[in-house]
Residue, then its C-alpha position, 0 to 999 in steps of 0.5 A: x717919336x712923334x707921340x713923345x714929342x707931342x706929349x712933351x708939348x703937352x699936346x693930347x689927342x682923343x683917338x689913335x692908334x694908341x688911344x683907340x676910337x671908333x674910326x680905327x685902324x689908324x695906321x695906314x699899313x693895317x688898312x691895306x685892305x680898304x685902299x685896295x677896295x677904293x683903287x679898284x672901285x675907280x678902275x671899274x668906274x673908268x676914273x683910274x687905269x692900270x699903267x705898265x711903264x717902266x722907270x726907264x721909259x718914264x725917265x726917257x719920257x721926262x727927258x723928252x718933255x724937258x728937252x722940248x721946254x715942257x713941264x715933265x709929266x705923265x703922258x697918259x701912254x697906257x690909257x690907250x690900252x684895251x681891256x684884253x691888252x690889260x688882262x693880258x699883261x696882268x696875267x703875264x705878271x708885269x709890274x704896274x701902277x694904277x693912276x688916276x685919270x685928269x682932265x686935259x682941258x679946263x680949270x680946277x677951282x676950290x676954296x682955301x680958308x685963308x686965301x679964298x678961291x684958287x684956280x689951277x688949270x688941269x693941264x698943269x696937273x699930272x695923273x697921279x700914281x694911286x697904288x705903287x708897284x709894291x701894293x702900297x697906296x701913295x699919299x693921295x689915295x690914303x689920304x682921301x680914303x681915310x679923311x672920308x671914312x674918319x669924317x675929317x671936317x678941316x684938312x690944314x696942311x702946309x702950302x707946298x700941298x696946294x698944287x695937290x689939292x685938284x688931284x683930291x678934289x678929283x678924287x673926292x667927285x670920282x667917289x661922290x664924297x663931300x670934300x672937307x674944307x682946305x686950309x694951307x698954311x704958310x711954311x716956316x722960314x729961316x732968317x734968310x727967308x729960305x725954306x726952314x730946313x734941318x740944314x740951317x736949323x734943327x727941325x726935330x721936336x726932340x732935339x729942342x727937348x735935349x738942348x734943354x728947352x722947356x716945353x711950354x716955351x717951345x709950344x709958346x714960340x711955335x704958336x707965334x709962327x704966323x699968328x699973334x695973341x689979340x693983345x700982342x702978348x709974346x709970352x702966352x700959355x697953351x690954354x691962352x692961345x686955345x682961348x684966343x686962336x682963330x685960324x682965319x687970323x693966320x698971317x700968310x707972311x712965311x713966318x721966320x723961325x729964329x733960334x735967338x727968339x726962341x732962346x730969349x723966350x725960353x729964358x723968360x719962361x725959366x726965370x719968370x715961372x720956375x722958382x728955385x725948387x722947380x728949377x732944380x726939378x726941371x734940370x734933373x729931369x732934363x739930364x742930370x738924373x740917374x738914368x742918364x748918369x748911369x749910361x755914362x758911367x760905363x764910358x768915363x769910369x776907367x778914367x775917373x781917379x776923383x769925382x772932380x774929374x767926371x764934369x770935364x769928361x761928360x760936359x759934351x754930353x751935357x752941352x749944346x753945339x761944341x764951340x768949334x771952327x775951322x782951325x779945330x779940325x786941322x789933321x796930319x793926315x787929312x786935308x780940308x776938302x777930306x775933313x769936310x767930305x768926311x763930315x757930309x757923307x757922315x751926315x748924309x748916312x746918319x740921316x738915313x739910319x732908323x736903328x740908332x745903336x752903338x754896333x749899328x753906328x760903327x758898322x755904317x761909318x766904318x763902311x764910309x771910311x773904307x769906301x773913302x780909303x781911310x783908316x777908321x782913326x783918321x776917318x773918326x778924328x772929324x767926328x770927335x770934333x763934331x761930337x765932343x769938340x776935342x779930338x779925343x773923348x770917352x768912346x765915340x760910338x757909345x757916346x753917339x748912341x747915348x746923345x741920340x740921333x737928334x743931337x748927333x745929326x745936329x752937331x755933325x751939321x754944325x761942324x760941317x759948317x764950321x769946317x768951312x761948309x760946302x759950295x753947291x758945286x762941291x755938293x752936286x760932286x759929292x752927292x755923285x761920289x756918295x751915291x756911288x758908295x752906296x751903290x758899291x755897298x749894295x752890290x758887294x754887302x759881303x766886303x763890309x762885314 
């Protein structure tokens, strides 16, 4: 999906798991032996150690630290174990993780391309887990090892990673490697200046593709996030950006992702760069093509008496967000709160699905309906409104499968806001209820068959 999104935007790469290169393998799951080798090197040099603390011990430790008004972090309890103690526990098969050692005093200093020198006291840095109980490396270990072995010169990340830079610098020092240049970019913001999140703006590139945006407009708009052309032009091509871009000119203020501005820019690209023939081709490529229609036909054929019936039946498949409001969700058997709970629980469950199929969607949503003691027909009513904009439509699960995860998730979140939204207090309570539903499902999977 990531590859498809990047290629749709017109971006390409010279090496990777799909095109090969001199520094493979390029998937972390294929590099486990490499990470094991390097983490053991850290242990042997005394820069990392085995930690046998149980999840409960760590949870109790954090609660005690918070009760004392301290920032919760690992307290080093396994550092005092002798080599004999460690070997005995390993021989007994005790679960463990491997953590990195961190200085207790002093300050870490590192340079950022946009911010200059940054100082963070070592007292604020946790003894990071490098290798998890299941043998998988954490991002911190894999990131440093991969970047060194692949001869990465610059590491460009979001600014939320600034506090992790000392851990990475320390790992480079432990290994005796030169650290790449670091650049931490400002995070995208919603129009209310909050951190960009899928709850307020869809964050998947595929969503914008399915909505009918042009890739030229999307890459143009993303290019404007925190940077501008020397001549202040708002509309420019990728090649024009490449000719003029200088990362040191990126602004540190959080750029606002405004969908209205994106709509305007996309309209400019459509009107100014597509002649009528190109317009028709782009529309056909977007959705009005034989492949898309062939998937929709089985859903509507039994309801069609003349071809002019088709457009009303499939209009929701070719639209963006349905025009709905709180009144749209009025239901004889479901009150307003239950409607919003259905939408919120469904949203949480849909966000976790990795395999998007008609049968899978039915199984997952039917399980929530059962847990809420609702008939499936009543439970699905708010989802019909969310997906199709009306209480009835072609088979819901088939339609959801065709629309795909990005569009369905966005419509459910949109419907939740249209139905009145959820307060922070409600969200906290519902989260506990939902987690209990998930826990019950894991304990009694046979009841969900």
